[in-house]
VONU-656241 format. One record per residue (C-alpha): residue number from 1; residue in one letter; chain; x, y, z. Coordinates in Angstrom, 3 decimals, always signed. Layout:
REM VONU-656241
{fitor NUM,a,A,{X,Y,Z}}
...
//
This chain:
REM VONU-656241
{fitor 1,m,A,{+15.280,+7.077,-23.181}}
{fitor 2,n,A,{+18.438,+5.130,-22.301}}
{fitor 3,y,A,{+17.206,+3.793,-19.047}}
{fitor 4,n,A,{+20.727,+2.183,-18.350}}
{fitor 5,l,A,{+22.526,+5.204,-18.529}}
{fitor 6,l,A,{+19.665,+6.905,-16.435}}
{fitor 7,i,A,{+20.838,+4.725,-13.796}}
{fitor 8,k,A,{+24.282,+5.010,-14.077}}
{fitor 9,r,A,{+24.050,+8.446,-13.793}}
{fitor 10,q,A,{+21.706,+7.951,-10.015}}
{fitor 11,r,A,{+24.097,+5.929,-8.988}}
{fitor 12,a,A,{+26.803,+8.427,-9.111}}
{fitor 13,f,A,{+24.925,+10.627,-7.612}}
{fitor 14,f,A,{+24.058,+8.574,-4.894}}
{fitor 15,q,A,{+27.971,+7.744,-4.814}}
{fitor 16,s,A,{+28.835,+11.327,-4.199}}
{fitor 17,d,A,{+27.120,+11.146,-0.620}}
{fitor 18,k,A,{+25.422,+14.138,-1.399}}
{fitor 19,t,A,{+21.692,+12.336,-0.636}}
{fitor 20,r,A,{+23.125,+11.244,+2.627}}
{fitor 21,s,A,{+23.243,+14.883,+4.816}}
{fitor 22,y,A,{+19.912,+15.203,+6.860}}
{fitor 23,a,A,{+19.988,+19.154,+5.150}}
{fitor 24,f,A,{+19.756,+17.063,+1.734}}
{fitor 25,r,A,{+16.976,+15.084,+2.620}}
{fitor 26,m,A,{+14.628,+18.054,+4.322}}
{fitor 27,e,A,{+15.055,+20.623,+1.206}}
{fitor 28,s,A,{+14.521,+18.032,-0.770}}
{fitor 29,l,A,{+11.180,+17.355,+0.791}}
{fitor 30,n,A,{+10.533,+20.895,+1.566}}
{fitor 31,k,A,{+10.903,+21.593,-2.663}}
{fitor 32,l,A,{+8.555,+18.357,-2.923}}
{fitor 33,r,A,{+5.936,+19.991,-0.754}}
{fitor 34,d,A,{+5.969,+23.304,-2.123}}
{fitor 35,a,A,{+5.763,+22.035,-5.498}}
{fitor 36,i,A,{+2.692,+20.094,-4.771}}
{fitor 37,i,A,{+0.877,+22.609,-3.333}}
{fitor 38,l,A,{+1.790,+25.441,-6.340}}
{fitor 39,y,A,{+0.277,+22.436,-8.915}}
{fitor 40,e,A,{-2.723,+21.543,-6.584}}
{fitor 41,k,A,{-5.319,+22.493,-9.118}}
{fitor 42,d,A,{-2.839,+20.668,-11.630}}
{fitor 43,i,A,{-3.195,+18.107,-9.708}}
{fitor 44,v,A,{-7.177,+18.116,-9.342}}
{fitor 45,s,A,{-7.871,+18.630,-12.732}}
{fitor 46,a,A,{-5.125,+15.527,-14.076}}
{fitor 47,l,A,{-7.616,+13.184,-11.678}}
{fitor 48,k,A,{-10.956,+14.930,-12.949}}
{fitor 49,k,A,{-9.781,+14.258,-16.624}}
{fitor 50,d,A,{-8.028,+10.516,-15.798}}
{fitor 51,l,A,{-10.898,+9.407,-13.204}}
{fitor 52,n,A,{-13.805,+11.792,-12.800}}
{fitor 53,k,A,{-12.607,+12.531,-9.599}}
{fitor 54,s,A,{-14.265,+15.010,-7.591}}
{fitor 55,e,A,{-12.093,+18.147,-5.902}}
{fitor 56,f,A,{-13.099,+17.013,-3.164}}
{fitor 57,e,A,{-12.138,+13.161,-3.284}}
{fitor 58,a,A,{-8.714,+13.967,-4.778}}
{fitor 59,y,A,{-7.864,+15.809,-2.066}}
{fitor 60,i,A,{-8.547,+13.879,+0.656}}
{fitor 61,t,A,{-7.250,+10.563,-1.164}}
{fitor 62,e,A,{-4.675,+11.725,-3.140}}
{fitor 63,i,A,{-3.234,+15.414,-2.275}}
{fitor 64,g,A,{-4.208,+15.878,+1.577}}
{fitor 65,v,A,{-3.054,+11.961,+2.844}}
{fitor 66,t,A,{+0.061,+12.840,+0.851}}
{fitor 67,l,A,{+0.716,+15.729,+2.200}}
{fitor 68,l,A,{+0.191,+14.401,+5.575}}
{fitor 69,e,A,{+2.678,+11.838,+5.182}}
{fitor 70,l,A,{+5.168,+14.369,+4.113}}
{fitor 71,n,A,{+4.651,+16.521,+7.081}}
{fitor 72,y,A,{+4.724,+13.381,+9.412}}
{fitor 73,v,A,{+8.098,+12.003,+7.700}}
{fitor 74,m,A,{+9.780,+15.790,+8.205}}
{fitor 75,k,A,{+8.410,+15.894,+11.776}}
{fitor 76,h,A,{+9.933,+13.109,+12.508}}
{fitor 77,l,A,{+13.155,+12.604,+10.259}}
{fitor 78,k,A,{+16.063,+13.581,+12.276}}
{fitor 79,t,A,{+15.423,+10.701,+14.790}}
{fitor 80,w,A,{+14.769,+8.361,+12.452}}
{fitor 81,m,A,{+18.506,+9.055,+11.247}}
{fitor 82,e,A,{+20.255,+9.001,+14.294}}
{fitor 83,p,A,{+22.152,+5.929,+14.978}}
{fitor 84,k,A,{+20.215,+4.029,+17.917}}
{fitor 85,k,A,{+22.130,+2.190,+20.772}}
{fitor 86,v,A,{+21.013,-0.871,+21.620}}
{fitor 87,g,A,{+21.764,-4.085,+24.310}}
{fitor 88,t,A,{+25.330,-5.934,+24.243}}
{fitor 89,s,A,{+24.817,-9.351,+25.037}}
{fitor 90,l,A,{+27.371,-10.795,+27.991}}
{fitor 91,p,A,{+29.684,-12.332,+25.974}}
{fitor 92,l,A,{+31.131,-9.496,+23.613}}
{fitor 93,f,A,{+31.981,-7.623,+26.929}}
{fitor 94,k,A,{+33.190,-4.862,+26.799}}
{fitor 95,a,A,{+31.588,-3.367,+23.678}}
{fitor 96,t,A,{+28.825,-0.982,+22.640}}
{fitor 97,s,A,{+26.502,-1.771,+19.708}}
{fitor 98,y,A,{+24.368,+0.686,+17.521}}
{fitor 99,i,A,{+21.685,+0.761,+14.761}}
{fitor 100,y,A,{+22.463,+2.621,+11.681}}
{fitor 101,q,A,{+19.755,+3.286,+8.901}}
{fitor 102,e,A,{+21.850,+3.564,+5.565}}
{fitor 103,p,A,{+20.142,+4.342,+2.061}}
{fitor 104,y,A,{+20.016,+1.189,-0.550}}
{fitor 105,g,A,{+21.358,+3.669,-3.651}}
{fitor 106,t,A,{+18.851,+3.819,-6.307}}
{fitor 107,v,A,{+15.559,+2.365,-6.113}}
{fitor 108,l,A,{+12.880,+2.008,-8.686}}
{fitor 109,i,A,{+9.012,+3.096,-7.906}}
{fitor 110,m,A,{+6.064,+1.438,-10.357}}
{fitor 111,s,A,{+2.893,+3.405,-9.336}}
{fitor 112,p,A,{-0.918,+2.366,-10.409}}
{fitor 113,w,A,{-3.693,+4.247,-11.768}}
{fitor 114,n,A,{-5.937,+4.152,-9.367}}
{fitor 115,y,A,{-4.771,+6.356,-7.076}}
{fitor 116,p,A,{-2.050,+7.748,-9.296}}
{fitor 117,f,A,{-0.595,+10.690,-7.741}}
{fitor 118,q,A,{-1.023,+9.592,-4.185}}
{fitor 119,l,A,{+0.875,+6.220,-4.617}}
{fitor 120,s,A,{+3.617,+7.816,-6.761}}
{fitor 121,i,A,{+4.432,+10.143,-4.510}}
{fitor 122,a,A,{+3.969,+8.806,-1.196}}
{fitor 123,p,A,{+6.597,+6.044,-1.975}}
{fitor 124,l,A,{+8.694,+8.920,-2.885}}
{fitor 125,i,A,{+8.700,+10.556,-0.048}}
{fitor 126,g,A,{+10.185,+7.685,+1.427}}
{fitor 127,v,A,{+12.863,+7.190,-0.777}}
{fitor 128,i,A,{+13.991,+10.925,-0.390}}
{fitor 129,a,A,{+14.055,+10.620,+3.548}}
{fitor 130,a,A,{+16.006,+7.481,+3.631}}
{fitor 131,g,A,{+18.658,+9.003,+1.383}}
{fitor 132,n,A,{+18.003,+7.425,-1.883}}
{fitor 133,t,A,{+17.722,+8.103,-5.717}}
{fitor 134,a,A,{+14.794,+7.262,-8.007}}
{fitor 135,v,A,{+13.142,+6.055,-10.869}}
{fitor 136,i,A,{+9.303,+6.425,-10.794}}
{fitor 137,k,A,{+7.483,+4.393,-13.895}}
{fitor 138,v,A,{+4.038,+6.352,-13.859}}
{fitor 139,s,A,{+0.912,+4.307,-15.048}}
{fitor 140,p,A,{-0.069,+4.948,-18.771}}
{fitor 141,d,A,{-3.798,+4.667,-17.454}}
{fitor 142,s,A,{-3.680,+7.432,-15.955}}
{fitor 143,p,A,{-1.938,+9.337,-18.511}}
{fitor 144,e,A,{-2.808,+13.436,-17.455}}
{fitor 145,t,A,{-1.904,+12.696,-13.750}}
{fitor 146,s,A,{+1.623,+10.657,-14.846}}
{fitor 147,i,A,{+2.555,+13.664,-16.549}}
{fitor 148,i,A,{+1.584,+16.262,-13.937}}
{fitor 149,v,A,{+3.724,+13.805,-11.606}}
{fitor 150,k,A,{+6.510,+14.097,-14.196}}
{fitor 151,k,A,{+5.807,+18.133,-13.926}}
{fitor 152,i,A,{+6.568,+17.947,-10.543}}
{fitor 153,v,A,{+9.049,+16.284,-10.174}}
{fitor 154,s,A,{+11.145,+18.206,-12.761}}
{fitor 155,y,A,{+10.445,+20.744,-11.219}}
{fitor 156,c,A,{+11.842,+20.140,-7.928}}
{fitor 157,f,A,{+14.493,+17.398,-9.005}}
{fitor 158,a,A,{+17.882,+16.887,-11.472}}
{fitor 159,s,A,{+16.784,+13.184,-13.330}}
{fitor 160,d,A,{+20.125,+12.111,-11.551}}
{fitor 161,y,A,{+18.456,+12.407,-8.297}}
{fitor 162,v,A,{+14.726,+11.313,-9.409}}
{fitor 163,e,A,{+13.166,+10.499,-12.617}}
{fitor 164,v,A,{+9.977,+10.141,-13.765}}
{fitor 165,v,A,{+8.963,+7.795,-17.009}}
{fitor 166,l,A,{+6.178,+8.190,-18.927}}
{fitor 167,g,A,{+4.920,+5.732,-21.275}}
{fitor 168,g,A,{+3.188,+2.166,-21.555}}
{fitor 169,l,A,{+4.173,-1.781,-21.790}}
{fitor 170,e,A,{+7.287,-1.657,-23.720}}
{fitor 171,e,A,{+8.590,+1.271,-21.087}}
{fitor 172,s,A,{+7.510,-0.734,-18.027}}
{fitor 173,k,A,{+9.638,-3.605,-19.560}}
{fitor 174,d,A,{+12.838,-1.605,-20.373}}
{fitor 175,v,A,{+13.077,-0.289,-16.926}}
{fitor 176,l,A,{+12.315,-2.839,-14.919}}
{fitor 177,e,A,{+14.747,-5.118,-16.889}}
{fitor 178,q,A,{+17.879,-2.242,-15.266}}
{fitor 179,r,A,{+19.564,-3.619,-12.080}}
{fitor 180,y,A,{+18.097,-1.663,-8.686}}
{fitor 181,d,A,{+18.807,-1.587,-5.191}}
{fitor 182,y,A,{+15.205,-1.772,-4.484}}
{fitor 183,i,A,{+12.105,-1.904,-6.605}}
{fitor 184,f,A,{+8.626,-0.702,-4.633}}
{fitor 185,f,A,{+5.922,-2.133,-6.822}}
{fitor 186,t,A,{+2.029,-1.077,-6.181}}
{fitor 187,g,A,{-0.402,-3.165,-8.726}}
{fitor 188,s,A,{-1.903,-6.806,-9.425}}
{fitor 189,t,A,{-0.851,-9.624,-8.378}}
{fitor 190,q,A,{-0.131,-11.110,-11.520}}
{fitor 191,v,A,{+2.223,-8.050,-12.484}}
{fitor 192,g,A,{+4.099,-8.279,-9.067}}
{fitor 193,k,A,{+5.089,-11.814,-9.817}}
{fitor 194,i,A,{+6.517,-10.481,-12.838}}
{fitor 195,v,A,{+8.518,-7.817,-11.084}}
{fitor 196,m,A,{+9.477,-10.155,-8.077}}
{fitor 197,g,A,{+10.805,-12.489,-11.007}}
{fitor 198,q,A,{+13.097,-9.504,-12.865}}
{fitor 199,a,A,{+14.201,-8.673,-9.245}}
{fitor 200,a,A,{+14.793,-12.282,-8.123}}
{fitor 201,k,A,{+17.298,-12.094,-11.257}}
{fitor 202,n,A,{+19.567,-9.497,-9.555}}
{fitor 203,l,A,{+19.176,-10.259,-5.919}}
{fitor 204,t,A,{+16.851,-7.186,-5.264}}
{fitor 205,p,A,{+14.924,-6.921,-2.318}}
{fitor 206,v,A,{+11.179,-5.760,-3.257}}
{fitor 207,t,A,{+7.628,-4.250,-1.735}}
{fitor 208,l,A,{+5.094,-5.724,-3.489}}
{fitor 209,e,A,{+1.850,-3.683,-2.935}}
{fitor 210,l,A,{-0.656,-5.688,-4.382}}
{fitor 211,g,A,{-4.442,-6.171,-3.219}}
{fitor 212,g,A,{-6.897,-9.432,-2.838}}
{fitor 213,k,A,{-10.214,-10.120,-2.320}}
{fitor 214,s,A,{-11.250,-8.472,+0.786}}
{fitor 215,p,A,{-13.792,-8.940,+3.361}}
{fitor 216,a,A,{-15.902,-7.181,+5.446}}
{fitor 217,i,A,{-18.278,-9.435,+7.880}}
{fitor 218,i,A,{-21.048,-8.316,+9.344}}
{fitor 219,d,A,{-22.536,-9.788,+12.567}}
{fitor 220,e,A,{-25.738,-9.566,+14.482}}
{fitor 221,t,A,{-24.457,-7.327,+17.470}}
{fitor 222,a,A,{-23.273,-4.368,+14.831}}
{fitor 223,n,A,{-25.140,-0.902,+14.495}}
{fitor 224,l,A,{-26.243,-1.791,+10.774}}
{fitor 225,k,A,{-27.621,+1.144,+10.057}}
{fitor 226,l,A,{-23.956,+2.973,+10.799}}
{fitor 227,t,A,{-22.409,-0.358,+8.944}}
{fitor 228,a,A,{-24.041,-0.193,+5.574}}
{fitor 229,k,A,{-23.094,+3.665,+5.615}}
{fitor 230,r,A,{-19.357,+2.953,+5.936}}
{fitor 231,i,A,{-19.018,+0.450,+3.822}}
{fitor 232,v,A,{-21.224,+2.343,+1.125}}
{fitor 233,y,A,{-18.122,+5.107,+1.500}}
{fitor 234,g,A,{-15.386,+2.033,+1.309}}
{fitor 235,k,A,{-17.241,+0.613,-1.245}}
{fitor 236,f,A,{-17.832,+3.116,-3.919}}
{fitor 237,i,A,{-14.950,+5.683,-3.435}}
{fitor 238,n,A,{-13.156,+5.945,-6.118}}
{fitor 239,a,A,{-15.979,+3.882,-7.787}}
{fitor 240,g,A,{-14.450,+1.131,-5.916}}
{fitor 241,q,A,{-11.145,+0.813,-7.739}}
{fitor 242,t,A,{-9.304,+1.012,-4.326}}
{fitor 243,c,A,{-6.684,-1.673,-3.322}}
{fitor 244,i,A,{-8.421,-1.917,+0.047}}
{fitor 245,a,A,{-12.173,-1.612,-0.868}}
{fitor 246,p,A,{-14.600,-4.169,+0.831}}
{fitor 247,d,A,{-14.586,-6.663,-2.015}}
{fitor 248,y,A,{-17.651,-8.597,-0.716}}
{fitor 249,v,A,{-19.721,-8.892,+2.429}}
{fitor 250,m,A,{-19.814,-11.750,+4.671}}
{fitor 251,i,A,{-23.277,-11.283,+6.717}}
{fitor 252,k,A,{-25.051,-13.029,+8.788}}
{fitor 253,d,A,{-27.792,-14.653,+6.940}}
{fitor 254,s,A,{-30.941,-12.848,+9.656}}
{fitor 255,l,A,{-29.566,-9.234,+8.867}}
{fitor 256,k,A,{-29.006,-9.390,+5.053}}
{fitor 257,d,A,{-32.656,-7.853,+4.180}}
{fitor 258,k,A,{-32.403,-4.666,+6.295}}
{fitor 259,f,A,{-28.874,-4.377,+5.074}}
{fitor 260,i,A,{-29.965,-4.343,+1.738}}
{fitor 261,e,A,{-32.187,-1.701,+2.585}}
{fitor 262,y,A,{-29.894,+0.873,+4.415}}
{fitor 263,t,A,{-27.285,+0.501,+1.593}}
{fitor 264,k,A,{-29.889,+1.470,-1.106}}
{fitor 265,m,A,{-30.506,+4.289,+1.366}}
{fitor 266,y,A,{-26.909,+5.515,+1.503}}
{fitor 267,i,A,{-26.319,+4.957,-2.505}}
{fitor 268,t,A,{-29.032,+7.319,-2.935}}
{fitor 269,e,A,{-28.322,+9.422,-0.061}}
{fitor 270,f,A,{-24.248,+9.469,-1.356}}
{fitor 271,f,A,{-25.022,+10.178,-4.984}}
{fitor 272,g,A,{-28.403,+10.594,-5.908}}
{fitor 273,e,A,{-31.296,+8.649,-7.589}}
{fitor 274,d,A,{-29.323,+8.373,-11.035}}
{fitor 275,p,A,{-25.253,+7.726,-9.671}}
{fitor 276,m,A,{-23.874,+7.879,-13.320}}
{fitor 277,t,A,{-24.974,+11.931,-13.411}}
{fitor 278,s,A,{-23.268,+12.171,-9.771}}
{fitor 279,e,A,{-19.760,+14.737,-10.151}}
{fitor 280,d,A,{-19.158,+12.716,-6.329}}
{fitor 281,y,A,{-18.978,+9.374,-8.459}}
{fitor 282,p,A,{-15.847,+8.576,-10.544}}
{fitor 283,k,A,{-15.383,+6.652,-13.567}}
{fitor 284,i,A,{-14.078,+3.639,-14.541}}
{fitor 285,v,A,{-10.773,+4.342,-15.737}}
{fitor 286,n,A,{-10.749,+2.626,-19.228}}
{fitor 287,e,A,{-12.791,+0.469,-21.864}}
{fitor 288,k,A,{-10.675,-2.709,-21.010}}
{fitor 289,h,A,{-11.631,-2.676,-17.281}}
{fitor 290,h,A,{-15.393,-1.699,-17.934}}
{fitor 291,t,A,{-15.659,-4.555,-20.289}}
{fitor 292,r,A,{-14.267,-6.801,-17.663}}
{fitor 293,l,A,{-16.257,-5.788,-14.794}}
{fitor 294,l,A,{-19.208,-5.962,-17.003}}
{fitor 295,g,A,{-18.419,-9.898,-17.222}}
{fitor 296,l,A,{-18.104,-10.276,-13.603}}
{fitor 297,m,A,{-21.648,-9.214,-13.313}}
{fitor 298,k,A,{-22.704,-11.903,-16.151}}
{fitor 299,g,A,{-25.713,-13.952,-15.063}}
{fitor 300,e,A,{-25.685,-12.861,-11.322}}
{fitor 301,e,A,{-28.661,-11.233,-9.440}}
{fitor 302,v,A,{-28.645,-8.063,-9.126}}
{fitor 303,l,A,{-30.461,-6.424,-5.937}}
{fitor 304,i,A,{-29.573,-2.742,-6.409}}
{fitor 305,g,A,{-28.294,-1.035,-9.567}}
{fitor 306,g,A,{-26.860,-2.763,-12.343}}
{fitor 307,r,A,{-26.644,-0.175,-15.286}}
{fitor 308,f,A,{-23.643,+1.505,-16.703}}
{fitor 309,n,A,{-23.379,+4.044,-19.675}}
{fitor 310,q,A,{-19.822,+4.169,-21.631}}
{fitor 311,d,A,{-17.972,+5.648,-18.635}}
{fitor 312,k,A,{-19.436,+4.435,-15.116}}
{fitor 313,i,A,{-21.180,+1.100,-13.706}}
{fitor 314,e,A,{-23.399,+2.313,-11.202}}
{fitor 315,p,A,{-23.039,+0.726,-7.240}}
{fitor 316,t,A,{-24.642,-2.479,-7.867}}
{fitor 317,i,A,{-25.110,-4.796,-5.010}}
{fitor 318,l,A,{-25.011,-8.654,-5.938}}
{fitor 319,n,A,{-27.326,-11.393,-4.244}}
{fitor 320,n,A,{-27.023,-15.556,-3.915}}
{fitor 321,i,A,{-23.007,-15.437,-4.443}}
{fitor 322,t,A,{-20.867,-18.084,-3.369}}
{fitor 323,k,A,{-17.326,-18.686,-3.350}}
{fitor 324,n,A,{-17.546,-20.193,-6.416}}
{fitor 325,s,A,{-19.353,-17.352,-8.047}}
{fitor 326,k,A,{-17.045,-16.136,-10.863}}
{fitor 327,i,A,{-17.015,-12.597,-9.584}}
{fitor 328,m,A,{-15.338,-14.623,-5.824}}
{fitor 329,q,A,{-12.237,-15.977,-8.660}}
{fitor 330,e,A,{-10.519,-12.858,-8.732}}
{fitor 331,e,A,{-10.467,-8.903,-6.829}}
{fitor 332,i,A,{-13.240,-6.910,-8.126}}
{fitor 333,f,A,{-11.472,-3.406,-8.285}}
{fitor 334,g,A,{-14.881,-1.391,-9.301}}
{fitor 335,p,A,{-18.233,-0.615,-7.968}}
{fitor 336,i,A,{-19.594,-4.349,-7.534}}
{fitor 337,l,A,{-20.641,-5.327,-4.156}}
{fitor 338,p,A,{-21.148,-9.427,-3.567}}
{fitor 339,l,A,{-23.471,-10.706,-1.024}}
{fitor 340,i,A,{-22.460,-13.981,+0.880}}
{fitor 341,t,A,{-24.615,-15.180,+4.214}}
{fitor 342,y,A,{-23.117,-17.546,+7.279}}
{fitor 343,h,A,{-24.924,-18.847,+9.914}}
{fitor 344,s,A,{-22.145,-19.170,+12.276}}
{fitor 345,e,A,{-18.878,-17.722,+13.284}}
{fitor 346,d,A,{-17.217,-20.815,+13.408}}
{fitor 347,d,A,{-18.378,-21.562,+9.971}}
{fitor 348,l,A,{-17.136,-18.140,+8.753}}
{fitor 349,i,A,{-13.622,-19.005,+10.054}}
{fitor 350,k,A,{-13.437,-21.998,+8.190}}
{fitor 351,e,A,{-14.855,-20.804,+5.066}}
{fitor 352,m,A,{-12.586,-17.930,+4.799}}
{fitor 353,k,A,{-9.253,-19.869,+5.947}}
{fitor 354,d,A,{-10.037,-21.426,+2.534}}
{fitor 355,y,A,{-9.384,-17.698,+0.261}}
{fitor 356,e,A,{-6.002,-15.567,-0.173}}
{fitor 357,k,A,{-5.188,-13.696,+2.460}}
{fitor 358,p,A,{-7.054,-10.554,+1.590}}
{fitor 359,l,A,{-4.575,-6.914,+1.797}}
{fitor 360,a,A,{-7.351,-6.001,+4.028}}
{fitor 361,l,A,{-9.982,-6.999,+6.437}}
{fitor 362,y,A,{-13.314,-5.391,+8.137}}
{fitor 363,l,A,{-15.157,-6.814,+10.988}}
{fitor 364,f,A,{-18.689,-4.785,+11.818}}
{fitor 365,s,A,{-19.214,-6.316,+15.521}}
{fitor 366,k,A,{-19.507,-4.940,+19.304}}
{fitor 367,n,A,{-18.954,-8.810,+20.346}}
{fitor 368,k,A,{-14.994,-8.771,+21.647}}
{fitor 369,k,A,{-14.732,-12.572,+21.297}}
{fitor 370,f,A,{-15.243,-12.678,+17.932}}
{fitor 371,e,A,{-13.082,-9.596,+16.998}}
{fitor 372,d,A,{-10.377,-11.561,+19.226}}
{fitor 373,k,A,{-11.345,-14.583,+16.884}}
{fitor 374,v,A,{-11.330,-12.916,+13.759}}
{fitor 375,i,A,{-7.567,-11.305,+14.772}}
{fitor 376,n,A,{-6.211,-14.269,+16.205}}
{fitor 377,q,A,{-6.842,-17.073,+13.651}}
{fitor 378,l,A,{-7.390,-14.779,+10.168}}
{fitor 379,s,A,{-4.684,-13.575,+8.143}}
{fitor 380,f,A,{-4.794,-10.294,+6.356}}
{fitor 381,g,A,{-2.713,-7.329,+5.756}}
{fitor 382,g,A,{-4.729,-4.779,+7.872}}
{fitor 383,g,A,{-7.667,-3.875,+8.811}}
{fitor 384,t,A,{-10.592,-1.107,+10.344}}
{fitor 385,f,A,{-13.514,-2.564,+12.327}}
{fitor 386,n,A,{-16.704,-1.244,+12.432}}
{fitor 387,d,A,{-15.530,+1.158,+9.431}}
{fitor 388,t,A,{-13.371,+0.474,+6.297}}
{fitor 389,i,A,{-10.002,+1.761,+4.749}}
{fitor 390,m,A,{-9.321,+4.019,+7.976}}
{fitor 391,h,A,{-6.320,+2.190,+8.843}}
{fitor 392,f,A,{-4.638,+3.245,+5.600}}
{fitor 393,a,A,{-4.722,+6.927,+7.221}}
{fitor 394,n,A,{-2.569,+6.026,+10.159}}
{fitor 395,h,A,{+0.579,+7.053,+10.135}}
{fitor 396,h,A,{+2.190,+4.452,+13.403}}
{fitor 397,l,A,{+0.314,+1.808,+11.512}}
{fitor 398,p,A,{+2.565,-0.397,+8.756}}
{fitor 399,f,A,{+0.846,-0.475,+5.500}}
{fitor 400,g,A,{+1.059,-3.609,+3.386}}
{fitor 401,g,A,{-0.358,-7.151,+2.713}}
{fitor 402,v,A,{+0.369,-10.671,+3.198}}
{fitor 403,g,A,{+1.025,-13.477,+1.125}}
{fitor 404,a,A,{-0.584,-12.763,-2.051}}
{fitor 405,s,A,{-1.423,-9.391,-1.093}}
{fitor 406,g,A,{+1.534,-8.204,-1.047}}
{fitor 407,m,A,{+5.292,-8.632,+1.148}}
{fitor 408,g,A,{+7.117,-4.880,+2.796}}
{fitor 409,a,A,{+5.009,-2.149,+4.378}}
{fitor 410,y,A,{+5.716,+1.769,+4.663}}
{fitor 411,h,A,{+3.960,+4.654,+5.763}}
{fitor 412,g,A,{+5.281,+7.134,+8.557}}
{fitor 413,n,A,{+8.128,+5.518,+10.388}}
{fitor 414,h,A,{+7.739,+2.384,+7.943}}
{fitor 415,t,A,{+8.426,+3.999,+4.556}}
{fitor 416,f,A,{+11.622,+4.890,+6.338}}
{fitor 417,q,A,{+12.707,+1.740,+7.431}}
{fitor 418,t,A,{+11.191,+0.427,+4.187}}
{fitor 419,f,A,{+13.946,+2.182,+2.289}}
{fitor 420,s,A,{+16.589,+2.184,+4.937}}
{fitor 421,h,A,{+18.955,-0.670,+5.262}}
{fitor 422,s,A,{+19.423,-1.102,+9.250}}
{fitor 423,k,A,{+22.972,-1.847,+9.953}}
{fitor 424,g,A,{+24.104,-3.584,+13.149}}
{fitor 425,v,A,{+27.947,-2.417,+14.377}}
{fitor 426,v,A,{+29.511,-3.667,+17.500}}
{fitor 427,k,A,{+32.650,-1.468,+18.780}}
{fitor 428,r,A,{+34.773,-3.164,+21.018}}
{fitor 429,s,A,{+36.681,-1.912,+23.782}}
{fitor 430,t,A,{+40.591,-2.223,+23.111}}
{fitor 431,w,A,{+41.437,-2.110,+27.335}}
{fitor 432,v,A,{+40.353,-5.643,+28.061}}
{fitor 433,d,A,{+40.857,-8.584,+26.086}}
{fitor 434,l,A,{+39.157,-12.087,+27.115}}
{fitor 435,e,A,{+41.834,-15.406,+26.387}}
{fitor 436,l,A,{+38.871,-17.690,+26.711}}
{fitor 437,r,A,{+37.953,-17.220,+22.791}}
{fitor 438,y,A,{+41.403,-17.672,+21.575}}
{fitor 439,p,A,{+43.264,-21.099,+20.943}}
{fitor 440,p,A,{+44.354,-23.344,+22.240}}
{fitor 441,y,A,{+41.168,-24.553,+23.415}}
{fitor 442,t,A,{+40.867,-26.500,+26.709}}
{fitor 443,k,A,{+38.533,-28.427,+28.728}}
{fitor 444,k,A,{+38.823,-25.729,+31.201}}
{fitor 445,k,A,{+37.764,-22.776,+28.576}}
{fitor 446,l,A,{+34.741,-24.576,+27.350}}
{fitor 447,k,A,{+33.180,-25.188,+30.613}}
{fitor 448,l,A,{+33.167,-21.828,+31.121}}
{fitor 449,i,A,{+31.829,-20.638,+27.976}}
{fitor 450,k,A,{+28.947,-23.340,+28.932}}
{fitor 451,k,A,{+28.823,-21.477,+31.781}}
{fitor 452,f,A,{+27.735,-18.319,+29.570}}
{fitor 453,v,A,{+25.121,-20.141,+27.800}}
{fitor 454,k,A,{+23.643,-21.360,+30.153}}
//
């Protein structure tokens, strides 16, 4: 494919102003929604082949959450598009001021393999809603779902409006070398640095949805049984291949044994005595990732799990992990959960400040003072208290990272804002014109100006 020509065609389509109207955007979003419903079974089948996702998990984490986002955006789009009248400072008398939301132009979306449908289509919803055109580079590591995404997009849109690019590293490199008006990337921190470096060559703004080591903190006031249940759910959904999965547990030392007991109970309740035979337990995406995960476990003390076959690694809990352990040096992104104990809140806060800022943080506690301490002293992208991953599903919250875990945010109105430029406009009156700002400048004029400033 000639990517340079594709971008030229998309830029020409954008400059025709067809994408700017509310009617066109709503028509496009309706087409997308209808196509998702039409191809639902194909999406489920593709996710089963790529990641062994059950129909239930495929729906709630990929299809359902995407449709909810789409419906929410469609419901509020008209209001979001309207110019917003804002206040005008006194020295500008007489005038009115507005903020207009305008599209950037042509957007590149680079989506990952772990939630290959949702993380391709959710950003596209924002791109369309904001009036842009889009090129979507889908992941080669989820090939069946990538094909379905392309099929759905081709069914809905002409390529000069939205195009999906298949292929591997070479195609990613070639696509990224083109000039865009905005880049939205979801993936690893390592690749995110490459994307940002390429964007910098053209001063292209970016959103980077990365990851990091998201902690789950448990104190002595937590409901330990429910805590274990919710951590097992959040950690092992999609076999841990989730950017906001709890990456490790920081637990009060006196609670560890009971927590392990409950954790083992819920792993068995959710996935049976042998999780690797469970239809509800996804597989590791490929051999390379599988080998990497086994390497992280090597030499560590296994409390629960540890077994594996060609496709899966069972839910695994590791003991006696410290911040210097090999498994703490990178995001795990798999079904392995290290336990680290702490003695006091102050020790915990001090240690966690040494880590990179995570994408998510989970605190299990009924202690309001500790909750406030965590919020005010630790930096993280977002979080859920007394549960895991649920903040992702709230349309009213921005979702995104900070520091090494990313930049920028989306979901709901934040998606629309991400793909829109906020253009400020002052409209001055012509029936009055204060002479104060014009030369010649006198001491009297300066004295009056200083009164305005004070």
